[in-house]
C-alpha positions in Angstrom: 191.3 -42.9 231.5 190.6 -44.0 227.9 192.5 -42.0 225.2 192.5 -42.1 221.4 195.5 -41.6 219.2 195.4 -39.9 215.8 198.3 -39.8 213.2 198.4 -37.6 210.1 201.3 -38.7 207.9 202.1 -36.3 205.1 204.9 -35.7 202.7 206.3 -32.8 204.8 205.2 -33.5 208.3 204.0 -36.3 210.5 201.6 -35.2 213.3 200.1 -37.1 216.2 197.4 -36.2 218.7 196.0 -37.7 221.9 192.4 -37.0 222.8 190.3 -38.2 225.8 186.9 -39.8 225.8 185.3 -36.3 225.6 187.4 -35.2 222.7 189.7 -32.9 224.7 193.1 -32.6 223.2 195.7 -34.0 225.7 198.9 -34.0 223.7 200.1 -33.1 220.2 203.3 -33.8 218.3 204.7 -32.3 215.1 207.7 -33.9 213.3 209.2 -33.5 209.8 208.7 -36.6 207.7 212.0 -36.0 205.8 211.2 -38.7 203.2 211.2 -41.4 205.8 207.6 -42.1 206.9 208.3 -45.4 208.6 211.1 -44.2 210.8 209.3 -40.9 211.5 206.1 -42.8 212.6 208.1 -45.0 214.9 209.9 -42.1 216.4 206.6 -40.3 216.9 205.2 -43.3 218.7 208.1 -43.4 221.1 207.7 -39.7 221.8 204.0 -40.0 222.4 204.5 -43.0 224.7 206.7 -40.8 226.9 203.9 -38.1 227.2 201.1 -40.6 227.9 199.4 -40.0 231.2 200.1 -42.8 233.7 196.5 -43.7 234.1 195.7 -43.6 230.4 195.0 -46.5 228.1 194.9 -46.2 224.3 191.5 -47.5 223.2 191.7 -46.6 219.5 194.0 -45.3 216.7 193.2 -43.5 213.5 195.3 -42.5 210.5 195.0 -39.9 207.8 197.2 -38.1 205.3 198.9 -39.3 202.1 200.7 -41.9 204.1 197.6 -43.2 206.0 197.7 -46.7 204.5 201.3 -47.3 205.5 200.8 -45.7 208.9 197.7 -47.8 209.5 199.7 -51.0 209.2 202.6 -49.7 211.3 200.4 -48.7 214.3 197.4 -51.0 213.8 194.8 -48.4 213.0 191.1 -48.8 213.6 190.0 -45.9 211.4 191.7 -45.0 208.1 190.2 -41.9 206.6 191.1 -39.3 203.9 192.3 -35.8 204.8 189.0 -34.1 203.9 187.0 -36.2 206.4 189.6 -35.9 209.1 190.0 -32.1 208.8 186.2 -31.6 208.6 185.6 -33.7 211.8 188.3 -31.8 213.7 187.0 -28.4 212.6 183.4 -29.3 213.6 184.6 -30.6 217.0 186.3 -27.3 217.8 184.0 -24.9 216.0 180.6 -26.6 215.7 179.1 -23.9 213.5 181.9 -23.8 211.0 180.9 -23.1 207.4 184.2 -23.1 205.5 187.5 -24.8 206.2 190.7 -23.4 204.6 193.6 -25.9 204.9 197.1 -25.3 203.5 199.7 -27.9 204.3 203.3 -28.6 203.2 202.6 -29.9 199.7 198.9 -29.2 199.0 195.9 -27.0 199.8 192.2 -27.7 200.2 188.9 -26.1 200.9 185.9 -27.8 202.6 182.4 -26.4 202.6 180.0 -27.7 205.3 176.3 -27.3 205.9 174.7 -28.3 209.2 177.7 -30.4 210.1 177.9 -32.2 206.8 180.6 -31.8 204.0 178.7 -30.6 200.9 181.6 -29.6 198.7 185.4 -29.6 198.7 188.4 -29.1 196.4 192.1 -29.9 196.5 195.2 -28.5 194.8 198.0 -31.1 194.6 199.6 -29.9 191.3 201.3 -26.6 192.0 203.5 -25.8 194.9 202.6 -22.1 194.9 201.0 -21.2 198.2 202.0 -24.3 200.1 204.2 -24.6 203.2 207.1 -26.0 201.3 207.2 -23.0 199.0 207.1 -20.6 202.0 209.9 -22.6 203.7 212.0 -22.2 200.6 211.4 -18.4 200.3 212.1 -17.9 204.1 215.4 -19.8 203.7 216.3 -17.8 200.6 215.7 -14.5 202.5 217.5 -15.9 205.6 214.4 -15.4 207.8 213.1 -18.0 210.2 209.8 -19.4 208.9 208.3 -18.7 212.3 208.9 -14.9 211.8 207.8 -14.8 208.1 204.2 -13.6 208.9 205.4 -11.0 211.4 207.6 -9.4 208.7 204.5 -9.1 206.4 202.6 -7.2 209.1 205.4 -4.6 209.1 204.7 -3.6 205.5 203.8 0.0 204.7 203.7 -0.2 200.9 202.4 -3.6 199.6 204.0 -4.8 196.4 202.2 -6.9 193.9 203.8 -10.3 193.3 202.9 -12.8 190.6 201.5 -15.7 192.6 200.0 -18.2 190.0 203.3 -20.2 189.8 206.0 -20.9 192.3 208.7 -20.3 189.7 207.3 -16.9 188.6 206.6 -15.9 192.2 210.2 -16.4 193.1 211.5 -14.6 190.0 209.1 -11.7 190.7 210.3 -11.5 194.3 214.0 -11.3 193.2 213.1 -8.6 190.7 211.3 -6.6 193.4 214.4 -6.9 195.6 216.7 -5.7 192.9 214.5 -2.6 192.3 214.8 -1.6 195.9 211.6 -2.7 197.6 211.8 -3.6 201.3 211.7 -7.2 202.6 208.5 -6.6 204.6 206.7 -5.1 201.6 207.8 -8.1 199.4 206.8 -10.7 201.9 203.4 -9.0 202.4 203.0 -8.9 198.6 203.8 -12.6 198.5 201.1 -13.4 201.2 198.6 -11.4 199.1 199.6 -13.2 196.0 199.3 -16.7 197.6 195.8 -15.9 199.0 194.8 -14.5 195.6 196.0 -17.7 193.9 194.1 -19.9 196.5 190.8 -18.0 196.1 191.0 -18.0 192.3 191.9 -21.6 191.9 191.2 -23.9 194.9 188.1 -21.9 196.2 186.8 -20.9 192.7 183.1 -21.3 192.5 182.8 -22.4 196.1 180.3 -20.8 198.5 182.8 -19.4 201.0 181.1 -18.1 204.1 181.6 -17.5 207.8 182.5 -18.9 210.2 185.8 -19.6 208.4 188.4 -21.9 210.0 192.0 -21.8 208.8 194.0 -25.0 209.4 197.3 -26.5 208.4 200.9 -25.5 209.2 200.6 -22.3 207.0 197.8 -21.0 209.4 200.7 -20.1 211.8 201.7 -17.4 209.3 199.9 -14.3 210.5 200.6 -12.5 207.2 198.6 -15.2 205.3 195.7 -15.0 207.8 195.5 -11.2 207.6 195.6 -11.5 203.8 192.6 -13.9 203.9 190.7 -11.6 206.2 191.3 -8.6 203.8 190.3 -10.6 200.8 187.2 -12.2 202.3 186.1 -9.3 204.5 185.5 -11.3 207.6 187.3 -12.9 210.5 189.3 -16.0 209.9 189.5 -18.3 213.0 192.8 -20.1 213.6 192.4 -23.0 216.1 195.0 -23.4 218.8 196.0 -26.8 217.3 195.8 -25.7 213.7 198.9 -27.6 212.6 197.7 -31.0 213.8 194.0 -30.8 213.0 194.2 -33.8 210.7 195.6 -35.9 213.6 192.9 -34.7 215.9 190.2 -35.6 213.4 191.8 -39.1 213.0 191.7 -39.6 216.8 188.1 -38.5 217.0 187.2 -40.9 214.1 189.1 -43.7 215.9 187.0 -43.0 219.0 183.8 -43.3 217.0 184.9 -46.6 215.4 186.1 -48.4 218.5 183.0 -47.3 220.5 181.0 -49.0 217.7 183.1 -52.2 217.4 184.2 -52.5 221.1 187.8 -53.4 220.2 191.0 -51.9 218.9 193.8 -53.2 216.6 196.4 -50.9 218.1 199.8 -52.7 218.2 200.9 -50.8 221.2 203.7 -48.2 221.6 206.2 -51.1 221.3 205.5 -50.9 217.5 208.1 -48.2 217.5 210.8 -50.9 218.1 209.6 -53.4 215.5 211.5 -54.0 212.2 209.4 -52.9 209.2 210.4 -53.4 205.6 208.2 -51.8 202.9 208.6 -52.9 199.2 206.6 -52.8 196.0 206.3 -54.8 192.9 204.5 -54.7 189.6 201.9 -57.4 189.0 202.2 -59.0 185.6 198.8 -60.8 185.8 197.0 -58.5 183.3 197.4 -55.3 181.3 196.7 -53.1 184.3 200.2 -53.8 185.7 199.2 -52.7 189.2 201.8 -51.6 191.6 201.4 -53.7 194.8 202.7 -52.3 198.1 203.9 -54.9 200.7 204.8 -54.3 204.3 206.9 -56.8 206.2 207.0 -56.8 210.0 209.7 -58.8 211.7 210.2 -60.8 208.5 206.5 -61.6 208.1 204.2 -60.2 205.4 201.7 -58.0 207.4 199.8 -56.3 204.6 199.5 -55.7 200.9 197.4 -53.3 198.9 197.3 -51.5 195.5 196.0 -54.2 193.2 192.6 -53.6 191.5 191.4 -57.1 191.5 192.3 -58.1 195.1 194.6 -60.9 194.0 197.5 -59.8 196.2 195.5 -58.0 198.9 196.2 -58.8 202.5 194.3 -56.9 205.2 196.4 -56.5 208.4 193.2 -56.5 210.5 192.1 -59.9 209.1 195.5 -61.3 209.7 195.5 -60.2 213.3 192.1 -61.7 213.8 193.2 -65.0 212.4 196.3 -65.1 214.4 194.2 -64.6 217.6 196.4 -61.6 218.6 193.3 -59.5 219.5 
């Protein structure tokens, strides 16, 4: 059985997914990155190796997320794509008629508009933390409520409270003020969910042609309070896929399948890559006034890849290096 591996390496979480040749999701994995993407990717590889079907063979690997370039060198990726492409591909695969994709992750949020299976518009918010998973984590911890139960508390609200949601700092201050004036925790949480959805629609989705079917992806999609708030604001059903938290990884796996079917080969280093010694470093090129920051990855003491320079002076493509070393 041929399978394809996808990895979505972000600032908060590292997700992996295995799909078969028909695109069926066989296995998924969610791990906290905790500021250590190299170690987390290696640990994730070891975990995925243990769940791989006995008869399965990995025929391709794809990476996405803010750490996609780093992860591509670590695992030997065939397809390296941005989050917009990966999330759109995954949404189309599971909901072919999808019109709008709402995606809220740990540190950013995005909206993708599709027409006839093609991305026609998108927007991202990477500046403010308000409405992201990290902010919700922080508020759940402050209220001593498990993040998994945060949305359920919102559904228990009987008298919604209006919370300022444009800024994470103001939102937290407003929540504290509402607590001190005697409002219940469910009402405050529900007010926060309404505020975050309001902020998303007024900023990220502003001017976008939001229409059904609407698919809600990302870790925050697990929050039923946020989903209900979206449905009330948009006046329509919001679909949350079963694997909503790892849709980027699923999209990366599907893109890897497409790429390897086209080329007929894979650069996957194997699950043993989880045991190799990696050493990332960076330096500033002094060759011109651009002062480019060049990222370098060493594997077992050998320079495996470099990127980041504008002129290509320092660039080393790990795929070309593997080809020249006759390892594939």
